C-alpha positions as CSV (number, residue, x, y, z in Angstrom):
1,M,54.5,19.1,78.5
2,T,55.9,22.3,79.9
3,I,58.8,22.7,82.3
4,K,56.3,23.8,85.0
5,K,54.5,20.4,84.7
6,L,57.8,18.4,84.5
7,L,59.5,20.1,87.5
8,P,57.2,18.6,90.2
9,L,57.4,15.2,88.6
10,L,61.2,15.4,88.3
11,A,61.4,16.5,91.9
12,F,59.3,13.6,92.9
13,F,61.4,11.0,91.0
14,V,64.6,12.5,92.3
15,S,63.4,12.6,95.9
16,F,62.1,9.0,95.5
17,S,65.5,7.8,94.3
18,F,67.2,9.9,96.9
19,F,65.2,8.4,99.6
20,A,65.8,4.9,98.4
21,Q,69.5,5.1,99.1
22,G,71.2,4.7,102.5
23,E,69.1,6.0,105.4
24,S,65.5,5.3,105.8
25,M,63.0,7.3,103.8
26,K,61.6,8.8,107.0
27,D,65.0,10.0,108.1
28,K,65.7,11.5,104.7
29,K,62.3,13.2,104.5
30,E,62.9,14.8,108.0
31,Q,66.4,16.0,106.9
32,I,65.0,17.5,103.8
33,K,62.1,19.1,105.7
34,A,64.5,20.7,108.1
35,L,66.7,22.0,105.3
36,K,63.6,23.3,103.5
37,A,62.4,25.1,106.6
38,A,65.7,26.8,107.1
39,F,65.9,27.7,103.4
40,F,62.4,29.1,103.2
41,T,62.6,31.0,106.4
42,T,65.7,32.8,105.2
43,E,64.4,33.3,101.6
44,L,61.0,34.6,102.8
45,N,62.3,36.5,105.7
46,L,59.4,35.3,107.8
47,T,58.5,37.1,111.0
48,T,58.0,35.0,114.1
49,N,54.2,35.5,113.8
50,E,54.2,34.5,110.1
51,A,56.4,31.5,110.7
52,E,54.2,30.2,113.6
53,R,51.1,30.4,111.4
54,F,52.8,29.4,108.1
55,W,54.7,26.2,109.0
56,P,51.7,24.1,110.2
57,I,49.8,24.9,107.0
58,Y,52.8,24.3,104.8
59,N,53.8,21.1,106.5
60,T,50.3,19.7,106.2
61,F,50.2,20.7,102.5
62,D,53.7,19.2,101.9
63,D,52.8,15.9,103.6
64,K,49.6,15.5,101.6
65,Q,51.4,16.4,98.4
66,F,54.1,13.9,99.1
67,E,51.6,11.2,99.9
68,L,49.7,11.8,96.7
69,R,52.8,11.6,94.6
70,H,54.3,8.7,96.5
71,Q,51.2,6.5,96.5
72,K,49.9,7.2,93.0
73,M,52.9,8.1,91.0
74,K,54.8,5.1,92.2
75,T,52.0,2.9,90.7
76,Y,52.3,4.8,87.4
77,V,56.1,4.6,87.3
78,R,55.9,0.8,88.0
79,R,53.4,0.4,85.2
80,M,55.5,2.4,82.7
81,N,58.7,0.5,83.6
82,D,57.4,-3.1,83.8
83,G,57.4,-3.6,80.0
84,S,53.6,-3.9,79.8
85,L,53.2,-0.7,77.9
86,D,54.1,-2.4,74.7
87,Q,51.1,-4.7,75.0
88,I,48.6,-2.1,76.4
89,T,45.3,-1.7,74.7
90,E,43.8,1.6,73.8
91,K,41.1,1.2,76.5
92,E,43.7,0.4,79.1
93,A,45.8,3.4,78.0
94,N,42.8,5.7,78.3
95,T,42.1,4.4,81.8
96,F,45.7,4.9,82.7
97,L,45.7,8.5,81.3
98,A,42.5,9.2,83.2
99,Q,44.1,8.1,86.5
100,I,47.1,10.3,85.8
101,E,44.9,13.2,85.0
102,D,42.9,12.6,88.3
103,T,46.1,12.6,90.3
104,E,47.3,15.8,88.6
105,E,44.0,17.4,89.3
106,E,44.2,16.4,93.0
107,L,47.6,17.9,93.2
108,F,46.3,21.1,91.6
109,L,43.4,21.4,93.9
110,L,45.6,20.7,96.9
111,R,48.0,23.5,95.8
112,K,45.0,25.8,95.2
113,T,43.6,25.2,98.7
114,F,47.1,25.8,100.1
115,M,47.4,29.1,98.3
116,Q,44.0,30.3,99.6
117,N,45.1,29.4,103.1
118,V,48.5,31.0,102.9
119,K,47.1,34.2,101.5
120,K,45.5,34.7,104.9
121,I,48.9,34.6,106.5
122,L,51.5,36.1,104.1
123,P,51.5,39.1,101.9
124,A,51.5,38.4,98.1
125,V,55.1,39.3,97.7
126,K,56.2,36.6,100.1
127,I,53.9,34.1,98.4
128,V,55.6,34.8,95.1
129,K,58.9,34.4,96.9
130,L,57.7,31.1,98.3
131,K,57.1,29.8,94.8
132,K,60.6,30.8,93.8
133,A,62.1,29.4,97.0
134,E,60.4,26.0,96.3
135,E,61.8,25.9,92.8
136,D,65.3,27.0,94.0
137,F,65.3,24.4,96.8
138,N,64.2,21.6,94.5
139,R,66.9,22.7,92.0
140,K,69.6,22.7,94.8
141,L,68.4,19.3,96.0
142,L,68.6,17.9,92.5
143,Q,72.0,19.4,92.0
144,Q,73.2,17.9,95.4
145,Y,71.8,14.5,94.3
146,R,73.6,14.7,91.0
147,N,76.9,15.7,92.7
148,K,76.5,12.8,95.2
149,G,75.9,10.4,92.3
150,S,78.9,11.5,90.3
151,R,81.2,10.9,93.2
152,K,80.4,7.2,93.3
């Protein structure tokens, strides 16, 4: 598996663990959303017009992506960690893999649709910067989480 495929999963697991601590998941999600909005707006240098059109599309995409990951990946993680993998049959493993592949495909199609929509709003240069900003933000979030964990 390449790093490009692992990064979204890692971000999901980190955010899932991050949300599980302290404040409610909804509060943490809103905090992260606000930080992400500020970070992206700065990194992309969005005009007022671009921001007004971009954020509703991005927020819808981000919410759908979160739901997909939260609902389906949570089931997969539970299954992988419950000890039943040692007794899984080949047929069950193939079914499990098919479910994982379906979720990955849903995420890909969601991202593809998002990109098609955002191309109508932002120039290609800003879309490339968006991809980098997403990776940078996730990396910073992960680093913050690690730093917070090491202080305990």
